C-alpha positions as CSV (number, residue, x, y, z in Angstrom):
1,M,-39.0,39.5,-73.8
2,A,-39.1,36.6,-76.8
3,E,-36.0,34.8,-77.2
4,G,-33.4,36.3,-79.5
5,K,-34.4,39.6,-79.1
6,T,-31.9,41.2,-77.8
7,S,-32.6,44.6,-78.3
8,T,-33.1,47.4,-76.1
9,R,-34.9,49.8,-78.5
10,P,-38.3,50.1,-78.1
11,N,-41.1,48.9,-80.7
12,I,-43.7,51.6,-81.5
13,I,-47.3,50.5,-82.3
14,I,-49.5,53.9,-83.1
15,I,-53.3,53.0,-83.7
16,L,-55.0,55.8,-84.7
17,A,-59.2,56.1,-84.4
18,D,-60.8,57.8,-87.1
19,D,-63.5,60.0,-87.2
20,M,-63.7,59.4,-83.1
21,G,-64.1,63.0,-80.8
22,Y,-62.7,63.6,-77.9
23,S,-65.0,62.4,-75.7
24,D,-65.4,58.7,-77.2
25,I,-63.3,56.3,-74.9
26,G,-64.0,55.7,-71.4
27,C,-61.6,57.2,-69.4
28,Y,-62.3,60.0,-71.7
29,G,-65.7,60.6,-70.2
30,S,-68.0,58.2,-72.3
31,E,-70.2,55.4,-71.9
32,I,-68.9,53.6,-74.4
33,N,-67.5,50.2,-72.6
34,T,-64.2,50.6,-73.8
35,P,-61.9,48.8,-70.9
36,N,-58.6,47.7,-73.4
37,I,-58.2,51.5,-74.1
38,D,-58.7,52.2,-70.6
39,S,-56.0,49.9,-69.4
40,L,-53.6,52.1,-71.2
41,S,-54.6,55.0,-69.9
42,A,-54.7,54.2,-66.7
43,G,-51.2,52.2,-66.5
44,G,-50.2,55.1,-68.8
45,V,-49.5,59.5,-69.8
46,N,-53.1,60.9,-70.4
47,F,-52.8,64.3,-72.3
48,T,-55.4,66.4,-72.1
49,Q,-54.7,69.2,-75.3
50,T,-53.3,67.2,-77.8
51,Y,-54.3,68.6,-81.0
52,N,-55.0,66.7,-85.2
53,C,-55.4,68.7,-88.4
54,A,-59.3,68.7,-87.8
55,R,-59.5,65.8,-91.0
56,C,-58.4,62.7,-92.0
57,C,-56.3,62.7,-94.9
58,P,-54.5,66.2,-93.0
59,S,-54.5,64.8,-90.0
60,R,-52.6,61.0,-91.3
61,A,-50.3,62.8,-93.8
62,S,-49.1,65.6,-90.3
63,L,-48.7,62.3,-88.4
64,L,-46.8,60.6,-90.5
65,T,-44.4,63.2,-91.4
66,G,-44.0,65.5,-88.3
67,L,-44.8,68.4,-90.2
68,Y,-48.2,70.7,-91.6
69,P,-50.1,69.1,-94.1
70,H,-49.5,71.5,-96.7
71,Q,-46.4,71.0,-96.7
72,A,-46.2,67.6,-97.0
73,G,-48.9,67.8,-100.4
74,I,-51.7,67.1,-98.5
75,G,-53.6,70.7,-97.6
76,H,-56.9,69.3,-98.0
77,M,-57.9,66.0,-99.5
78,V,-56.3,63.8,-101.4
79,S,-57.7,65.3,-104.7
80,D,-55.1,67.5,-107.4
81,L,-56.5,71.5,-106.9
82,G,-52.8,72.5,-108.8
83,F,-51.0,74.0,-105.9
84,P,-47.6,72.3,-104.5
85,A,-49.7,71.9,-101.0
86,Y,-52.6,71.1,-102.2
87,R,-51.4,67.5,-104.8
88,G,-53.5,65.1,-102.5
89,S,-50.5,62.7,-101.5
90,L,-47.3,62.7,-99.4
91,N,-44.7,64.6,-101.6
92,D,-41.1,63.8,-102.3
93,S,-39.4,66.5,-99.6
94,C,-41.3,64.9,-96.4
95,V,-39.8,61.8,-95.0
96,T,-42.8,59.3,-93.3
97,I,-42.2,58.0,-90.3
98,A,-41.7,54.1,-91.5
99,E,-39.0,55.6,-93.8
100,V,-36.9,57.2,-90.9
101,L,-37.4,54.0,-88.9
102,K,-36.9,51.5,-91.6
103,S,-33.3,53.4,-92.1
104,A,-32.5,53.2,-88.6
105,G,-33.2,49.3,-88.1
106,Y,-36.6,48.4,-87.6
107,R,-39.4,46.8,-89.1
108,T,-41.8,48.3,-90.2
109,A,-45.7,47.2,-90.7
110,M,-49.0,49.1,-91.5
111,S,-52.7,47.6,-91.0
112,G,-55.6,49.6,-92.1
113,K,-56.4,52.8,-93.6
114,W,-53.7,55.0,-95.5
115,H,-55.5,58.0,-97.5
116,V,-52.5,59.7,-98.3
117,C,-52.7,59.0,-102.1
118,N,-54.2,60.5,-104.9
119,L,-56.2,57.5,-106.1
120,A,-57.5,59.7,-109.4
121,G,-57.3,57.9,-113.1
122,K,-58.4,59.2,-116.2
123,N,-61.0,61.9,-116.0
124,G,-61.0,61.8,-112.1
125,K,-62.4,58.7,-111.6
126,R,-60.6,56.5,-108.9
127,D,-59.7,53.0,-110.6
128,Y,-58.7,50.6,-108.1
129,K,-57.5,48.3,-110.4
130,T,-54.5,50.8,-110.8
131,E,-54.0,51.7,-107.1
132,L,-51.1,49.8,-107.1
133,D,-49.1,51.8,-109.3
134,N,-49.6,54.7,-107.6
135,P,-46.4,56.1,-106.2
136,V,-47.8,56.8,-102.7
137,T,-48.6,53.1,-101.2
138,P,-47.0,51.7,-97.9
139,K,-44.9,49.7,-99.1
140,K,-43.3,52.8,-101.0
141,R,-43.8,55.0,-98.6
142,G,-40.9,53.0,-96.1
143,F,-43.5,49.9,-94.3
144,D,-42.4,46.6,-95.2
145,R,-45.9,44.4,-95.1
146,F,-49.4,46.0,-95.1
147,Y,-53.1,45.3,-95.5
148,G,-55.1,47.4,-96.1
149,T,-57.4,49.9,-98.1
150,L,-56.1,53.4,-99.6
151,K,-59.0,55.2,-100.1
152,G,-60.9,56.6,-97.2
153,G,-64.3,54.9,-95.8
154,G,-66.5,52.6,-97.2
155,N,-68.7,49.1,-96.3
156,Y,-67.5,47.6,-93.1
157,F,-68.7,44.2,-94.5
158,N,-67.3,44.2,-98.4
159,P,-64.0,46.9,-98.3
160,A,-63.6,47.8,-102.5
161,G,-59.7,48.3,-102.6
162,L,-58.1,46.3,-100.0
163,I,-54.9,44.6,-100.5
164,L,-52.4,42.3,-99.1
165,E,-49.0,43.4,-99.3
166,D,-48.8,43.4,-102.8
167,K,-51.6,42.5,-104.1
168,I,-55.1,43.8,-104.4
169,V,-57.6,40.9,-102.9
170,D,-61.2,39.7,-102.9
171,Y,-63.0,38.7,-99.9
172,R,-66.7,37.8,-99.5
173,D,-66.6,35.4,-96.0
174,K,-69.4,35.6,-94.3
175,G,-68.6,36.8,-91.5
176,Y,-66.1,39.6,-92.5
177,Y,-65.7,42.8,-90.7
178,Y,-63.4,45.4,-91.6
179,T,-62.0,46.3,-87.5
180,D,-61.7,42.8,-87.3
181,A,-59.4,42.4,-90.3
182,I,-57.1,45.5,-89.1
183,T,-56.9,43.7,-85.8
184,E,-56.5,40.2,-86.8
185,Y,-53.7,41.7,-89.5
186,A,-51.6,43.9,-86.6
187,A,-51.7,40.6,-83.9
188,D,-49.7,38.5,-86.8
189,I,-47.2,41.3,-87.7
190,I,-46.6,41.2,-83.8
191,D,-46.2,37.4,-83.8
192,E,-44.7,37.6,-86.8
193,F,-41.9,40.6,-85.8
194,S,-41.4,39.6,-81.9
195,K,-38.7,36.1,-83.1
196,E,-36.5,39.1,-85.0
197,Q,-34.0,40.4,-83.7
198,D,-34.7,44.0,-84.7
199,P,-37.2,46.3,-83.4
200,F,-40.7,47.2,-85.0
201,F,-42.8,49.9,-86.4
202,L,-46.5,49.3,-86.3
203,Y,-49.1,51.5,-87.4
204,V,-52.7,50.3,-87.0
205,A,-55.3,52.6,-88.7
206,Y,-59.0,51.6,-88.1
207,T,-61.8,53.0,-89.8
208,A,-63.7,52.7,-87.1
209,P,-65.6,54.9,-86.0
210,H,-66.4,56.8,-89.5
211,W,-69.1,56.4,-91.0
212,P,-71.0,54.1,-92.8
213,L,-72.5,53.1,-89.5
214,H,-71.4,49.3,-89.8
215,A,-71.7,47.2,-87.1
216,K,-72.0,43.9,-85.8
217,E,-75.6,43.0,-84.0
218,E,-73.6,41.6,-80.8
219,D,-72.5,44.8,-80.4
220,I,-75.3,46.7,-81.2
221,S,-77.2,45.3,-78.8
222,K,-75.7,46.5,-76.0
223,Y,-76.1,49.9,-76.1
224,K,-80.0,49.7,-77.0
225,G,-81.9,52.3,-75.3
226,H,-79.0,53.7,-73.9
227,Y,-79.5,56.7,-75.8
228,L,-82.7,57.4,-75.1
229,R,-81.7,60.0,-72.9
230,G,-80.7,62.4,-75.2
231,W,-77.4,63.9,-76.1
232,D,-78.2,66.5,-74.0
233,R,-78.0,64.4,-71.1
234,I,-75.6,62.6,-72.1
235,R,-72.7,65.5,-73.2
236,Q,-73.8,66.6,-69.4
237,N,-72.5,63.1,-67.9
238,R,-69.6,63.2,-70.0
239,H,-68.5,66.9,-69.1
240,E,-69.2,65.6,-65.4
241,E,-67.2,62.1,-65.8
242,L,-64.0,64.4,-67.8
243,K,-63.9,66.8,-64.9
244,G,-64.2,64.4,-61.8
245,S,-61.1,62.1,-63.7
246,G,-58.6,65.3,-63.5
247,I,-59.1,65.7,-67.9
248,L,-60.5,68.5,-67.9
249,D,-60.3,71.7,-65.8
250,P,-63.5,72.3,-63.8
251,G,-63.5,76.1,-64.2
252,W,-64.6,75.1,-68.0
253,E,-68.0,75.5,-68.8
254,I,-69.4,72.9,-71.5
255,S,-70.3,74.8,-74.6
256,K,-73.8,75.1,-75.5
257,R,-75.7,72.6,-77.9
258,D,-74.9,73.1,-80.9
259,E,-77.5,75.4,-82.9
260,L,-78.3,73.6,-85.4
261,A,-79.4,70.3,-82.8
262,P,-82.7,70.3,-82.2
263,L,-83.9,69.7,-79.0
264,W,-84.5,65.8,-77.7
265,E,-87.7,67.0,-76.5
266,D,-89.1,67.6,-80.2
267,I,-87.8,64.8,-82.1
268,K,-90.3,62.8,-83.2
269,E,-87.8,58.9,-84.0
270,K,-86.4,58.6,-81.1
271,D,-85.7,54.8,-81.8
272,W,-83.6,55.4,-85.1
273,E,-81.4,58.3,-83.3
274,D,-80.7,55.7,-80.5
275,R,-80.1,52.7,-82.9
276,R,-77.7,55.8,-84.6
277,M,-75.7,56.2,-81.3
278,A,-75.5,52.7,-79.9
279,T,-74.7,51.4,-83.5
280,Y,-71.8,54.2,-83.5
281,A,-70.7,53.0,-79.8
282,A,-70.5,49.7,-80.9
283,Q,-68.0,50.9,-84.2
284,I,-65.8,52.4,-81.0
285,D,-66.3,49.1,-78.9
286,C,-65.9,46.9,-81.7
287,M,-62.1,48.8,-82.1
288,D,-61.1,48.6,-78.5
289,Q,-61.7,45.2,-78.5
290,G,-59.4,44.5,-81.0
291,I,-57.3,46.3,-79.8
292,G,-56.7,44.6,-76.7
293,R,-56.7,41.5,-78.6
294,I,-53.3,43.3,-79.8
295,I,-52.1,44.0,-76.4
296,A,-52.5,40.2,-75.6
297,R,-50.2,39.3,-78.5
298,L,-47.4,41.8,-76.9
299,K,-48.3,39.6,-73.8
300,E,-47.8,36.7,-75.4
301,N,-45.1,37.2,-76.9
302,R,-43.5,38.6,-74.0
303,I,-42.8,42.3,-75.5
304,D,-45.0,44.6,-73.7
305,D,-43.0,46.1,-71.4
306,N,-40.8,47.7,-73.8
307,T,-43.3,48.1,-76.4
308,I,-44.6,51.7,-76.6
309,V,-48.7,52.3,-77.5
310,M,-50.2,55.0,-78.7
311,F,-53.7,55.7,-79.2
312,L,-55.5,58.6,-80.8
313,S,-57.9,60.2,-83.3
314,D,-57.7,61.7,-86.3
315,N,-60.1,64.3,-85.3
316,G,-63.2,65.2,-83.9
317,G,-66.5,64.2,-84.5
318,C,-68.2,64.1,-87.4
319,A,-71.1,66.0,-88.5
320,E,-71.4,65.5,-91.8
321,Y,-75.0,64.4,-93.2
322,L,-75.5,60.9,-95.9
323,A,-78.3,62.8,-98.1
324,K,-80.8,59.9,-99.3
325,D,-80.6,61.5,-102.6
326,P,-77.4,62.7,-103.1
327,K,-76.3,64.5,-105.9
328,I,-73.6,62.6,-107.1
329,P,-74.4,58.3,-107.0
330,A,-73.2,56.7,-103.4
331,F,-71.8,54.0,-105.0
332,K,-69.5,55.5,-107.1
333,L,-67.3,57.2,-104.6
334,F,-67.5,54.3,-101.8
335,D,-68.5,51.1,-103.1
336,C,-71.5,50.3,-101.4
337,A,-72.7,46.7,-102.8
338,T,-73.1,44.1,-100.3
339,K,-71.4,41.3,-100.9
340,D,-74.3,39.1,-102.6
341,G,-75.1,42.2,-105.0
342,R,-78.1,43.0,-103.4
343,H,-79.6,46.9,-102.6
344,V,-78.0,49.1,-100.4
345,S,-80.8,51.7,-98.9
346,Y,-78.0,54.9,-99.3
347,G,-78.6,58.1,-96.8
348,N,-80.2,58.9,-93.6
349,D,-83.8,57.4,-93.9
350,P,-85.4,57.4,-90.2
351,L,-87.7,54.1,-91.8
352,V,-84.4,52.3,-91.9
353,M,-82.8,51.2,-89.4
354,P,-78.7,51.6,-89.7
355,G,-76.0,48.6,-88.5
356,G,-76.5,46.3,-90.9
357,E,-74.5,45.8,-94.6
358,D,-77.3,47.1,-96.1
359,T,-77.2,50.5,-95.1
360,F,-75.4,52.9,-95.7
361,Q,-75.8,56.0,-92.8
362,S,-74.1,58.2,-90.8
363,Y,-75.1,59.6,-86.9
364,D,-74.9,63.2,-87.6
365,L,-74.8,66.6,-86.3
366,P,-76.6,66.1,-82.5
367,W,-75.0,63.0,-81.6
368,A,-71.6,64.6,-83.2
369,N,-71.4,67.7,-80.6
370,V,-72.0,64.8,-77.5
371,S,-68.5,63.3,-78.8
372,N,-67.2,66.0,-79.1
373,T,-68.0,67.4,-75.2
374,P,-67.3,69.9,-73.6
375,F,-65.9,71.5,-76.9
376,K,-68.0,73.0,-79.7
377,L,-67.6,72.5,-83.5
378,F,-66.5,69.3,-85.6
379,K,-65.2,67.7,-88.3
380,H,-63.2,70.5,-90.9
381,W,-63.4,73.9,-88.0
382,V,-60.6,74.3,-85.9
383,H,-62.8,75.1,-82.9
384,E,-61.5,72.7,-80.2
385,G,-64.0,70.2,-81.0
386,G,-62.9,70.0,-84.6
387,I,-59.2,69.4,-83.8
388,S,-58.9,67.6,-80.4
389,T,-57.9,63.9,-79.3
390,P,-57.6,62.1,-76.9
391,F,-53.8,60.8,-76.1
392,I,-52.6,57.9,-74.6
393,I,-49.2,56.4,-74.4
394,S,-48.0,53.3,-72.1
395,W,-44.8,51.9,-71.9
396,P,-44.7,49.7,-69.3
397,D,-40.7,49.7,-68.9
398,R,-40.7,53.8,-68.8
399,I,-43.5,54.8,-67.2
400,K,-45.1,52.7,-64.2
401,N,-48.1,55.6,-63.1
402,K,-50.7,57.0,-65.2
403,N,-49.8,61.1,-65.8
404,I,-51.7,63.3,-67.3
405,V,-50.0,66.0,-68.9
406,H,-52.0,69.0,-69.4
407,S,-49.3,71.0,-72.1
408,P,-50.3,71.5,-75.7
409,V,-49.1,68.9,-77.8
410,H,-49.7,68.5,-82.2
411,L,-49.3,65.4,-84.1
412,I,-46.4,67.3,-85.8
413,D,-44.4,66.6,-82.2
414,I,-44.8,62.9,-82.6
415,M,-42.4,62.3,-85.2
416,A,-39.8,64.4,-83.2
417,T,-40.5,62.4,-80.0
418,I,-39.8,58.9,-81.3
419,I,-36.9,59.9,-83.4
420,D,-36.0,61.1,-79.2
421,I,-36.8,58.0,-77.8
422,T,-35.6,55.6,-80.7
423,G,-32.0,58.3,-81.6
424,S,-32.7,57.7,-85.3
425,E,-31.4,59.9,-87.7
426,Y,-33.7,62.6,-89.3
427,P,-31.9,63.0,-93.2
428,K,-31.8,66.5,-94.9
429,E,-32.0,64.1,-98.1
430,Y,-33.8,61.3,-99.2
431,N,-33.7,59.5,-102.1
432,G,-31.9,62.1,-103.7
433,N,-34.7,65.1,-103.1
434,T,-34.0,67.4,-100.2
435,I,-36.0,67.1,-96.3
436,I,-38.0,69.6,-94.9
437,P,-36.9,69.5,-91.6
438,Y,-39.5,68.3,-89.5
439,E,-41.8,70.9,-87.0
440,G,-42.5,68.8,-83.8
441,E,-41.0,69.2,-80.1
442,S,-40.1,66.2,-78.2
443,F,-42.4,65.4,-75.6
444,L,-40.3,63.0,-74.1
445,P,-39.8,65.0,-71.2
446,A,-42.9,64.4,-70.1
447,L,-43.2,60.5,-70.7
448,L,-40.4,60.7,-68.2
449,G,-42.5,62.6,-65.5
450,R,-40.9,65.8,-66.0
451,D,-41.9,69.2,-67.2
452,W,-42.7,70.4,-70.4
453,E,-43.6,72.7,-72.4
454,R,-43.6,73.3,-76.6
455,D,-41.8,76.6,-77.1
456,N,-43.2,77.2,-80.4
457,P,-46.7,78.0,-82.2
458,I,-48.9,75.5,-83.6
459,F,-50.4,76.4,-86.6
460,W,-54.3,75.1,-88.7
461,E,-55.9,75.5,-92.0
462,H,-58.6,73.6,-93.4
463,E,-60.9,74.9,-96.0
464,G,-60.0,78.3,-95.4
465,N,-60.7,77.7,-91.1
466,R,-58.2,79.5,-89.3
467,A,-56.1,78.9,-86.1
468,V,-52.7,79.5,-84.6
469,R,-52.1,78.9,-80.3
470,D,-49.2,80.3,-78.9
471,R,-49.2,79.3,-75.4
472,N,-52.4,80.2,-73.4
473,L,-53.8,82.4,-76.3
474,K,-55.9,80.4,-79.3
475,L,-56.5,82.7,-82.4
476,V,-59.5,81.4,-84.3
477,N,-62.6,81.8,-86.5
478,C,-64.5,79.8,-89.2
479,Y,-64.0,80.5,-92.9
480,P,-65.2,83.7,-94.5
481,S,-65.9,84.8,-90.9
482,R,-63.8,87.4,-88.5
483,W,-60.6,86.6,-85.8
484,E,-61.9,85.3,-82.7
485,L,-59.7,85.1,-79.8
486,Y,-59.6,82.9,-76.2
487,A,-57.7,82.8,-73.6
488,M,-56.8,79.2,-72.9
489,E,-56.3,78.4,-69.4
490,A,-59.2,80.0,-68.4
491,D,-61.7,78.9,-71.6
492,R,-61.0,76.4,-73.6
493,T,-64.4,75.7,-74.2
494,E,-63.7,79.1,-76.0
495,L,-67.3,80.8,-74.7
496,N,-66.0,84.0,-74.2
497,D,-64.3,85.7,-77.9
498,L,-61.7,88.3,-76.4
499,S,-60.8,89.5,-79.8
500,G,-63.2,93.1,-78.7
501,R,-60.4,93.9,-75.9
502,Y,-57.0,92.7,-76.8
503,R,-56.3,94.1,-80.3
504,S,-52.7,93.5,-80.1
505,D,-52.9,90.0,-79.7
506,I,-55.0,90.2,-81.9
507,K,-52.5,92.0,-84.0
508,R,-49.0,89.5,-83.5
509,L,-50.5,85.9,-83.8
510,G,-52.2,86.8,-87.3
511,V,-49.0,88.3,-88.1
512,L,-47.0,84.5,-86.8
513,Y,-50.3,83.1,-89.2
514,D,-49.7,84.6,-92.0
515,D,-45.9,84.1,-92.1
516,W,-46.4,80.2,-91.2
517,A,-49.2,80.1,-94.3
518,K,-46.8,81.8,-97.0
519,R,-44.2,79.4,-95.5
520,C,-46.5,76.2,-96.2
521,G,-48.1,77.2,-99.4
522,V,-51.4,78.0,-97.7
523,Q,-53.7,79.4,-100.6
524,P,-56.9,81.6,-99.9
525,W,-59.9,79.4,-100.0
526,L,-62.5,78.5,-102.1
527,L,-59.6,77.5,-103.9
528,P,-61.4,77.4,-107.4
529,A,-61.3,73.2,-108.3
530,I,-63.0,72.5,-105.0
531,E,-66.6,72.8,-106.6
532,N,-66.1,69.7,-109.1
533,I,-64.8,67.8,-105.4
534,P,-68.1,65.4,-105.3
535,Y,-67.4,64.1,-101.9
536,D,-67.8,67.8,-100.5
537,I,-71.1,68.3,-102.9
538,M,-72.7,65.4,-101.5
539,L,-72.0,66.1,-97.6
540,G,-74.4,69.3,-96.6
541,Y,-75.3,70.3,-93.3
542,K,-78.7,70.0,-93.1
543,R,-81.4,69.9,-90.2
544,E,-85.1,68.9,-92.0
545,Y,-84.8,65.4,-91.7
546,W,-84.7,65.3,-87.8
547,N,-88.2,65.8,-87.9
548,V,-88.7,68.6,-86.0
């Protein structure tokens, strides 16, 4: 422990990946090189059934507040859809982890992607010159220090809307790369806070590996040619690794290749596909290198033993297709310009290899199917592929050996657990506003090696996709289809729909869902305003570009 630092309460670091699938790190079955995340896994608790909210904004809202996203005001994304649960910004009826811990004497800082506030100005256009006036920026929701972006994604080499503390900053250095910048600010904060007596909370929210496929060439080159084996073989290899590691029950069969994913043998542009997945892998590799630097900085300051590090992802792998000629010009949404003003080749064009700052592509459905091995479906949906995340917690002072926990956990449980660990008080009122009680349950017993199982069901809704899990049973649907029912202990990959045989369970779980939806302000889908959201207009799910 650093000289002068006498607090026995642990420091807490939450590291959040963006659009990373369940099997995209080495310790959860991947071929991608992630030795630093794997080191956290080797000495920590590995949760195998941890759930997010299927998409970035709702997941971040839930993680930060311990509430379901609709309760916090972000039932969809960061546009105001005209209902209290869909205002697109964290509301005044919730508190963030940072606000709770700051009230308890913690120093607080954030580095990276915020994405829980509505940035729309007049006529619905985003104006980065006025975003600091927004009442829901990190420094106005409990964080002492902040570096990062308020928006969802964009150019890794030249991100727009960068903020340092209270000022919008313009970085145009030749070697700038956003993932590295997020890491370096987090590491500097550790240096600063380690010299103080109070413990700290640090939220590190990477944009990696969210599209665009932007990575440094030295990282991409590590994976060149690796993915010429094709998606089926890699899915199978990951599935075997997951079963062998104890993360997956050997009885859970892998889901079938998604029906929209063609046979690898029928793909003509194999080198392009290889390059896309290699770039995606490089984005995760770079993030892992950064996590290694964060861990090293903890050790250099001799505070690693009493620091809790949590690692997880905000949703499953992303099947979003970036059209070459979108209806909405990409420049207006994602600020695609290079630092020197060169033209950006936007969209998934097999004639353009991704990775460089003058490209803007995604890796799409077949590779997202790999990321979510062994589950089906993707980000947006609430089947297991959309909502399952690896979840690793390291705490050397209290966790001495690797442990695997199979009990279901949700993002809402993180607030409850942090309060339990730190002895903090969750307020009934904050800044004159009545605060909704947090929804989660503390899983601290699981961290300490004791049996733990949550008492209450878990619920989801995103874009009409709905689900409820109550212990072994999961009721789920893809909007606007019918309910499906799965017994999760025997069939977590959701291959055997029991809805035709267990009508009483469907009715019981359906009532639970309806009561929850009413309580949380969930509205029927489609909301009338959704057709005016350009983000969803621009993205489609197509297959013609695969040249089959």
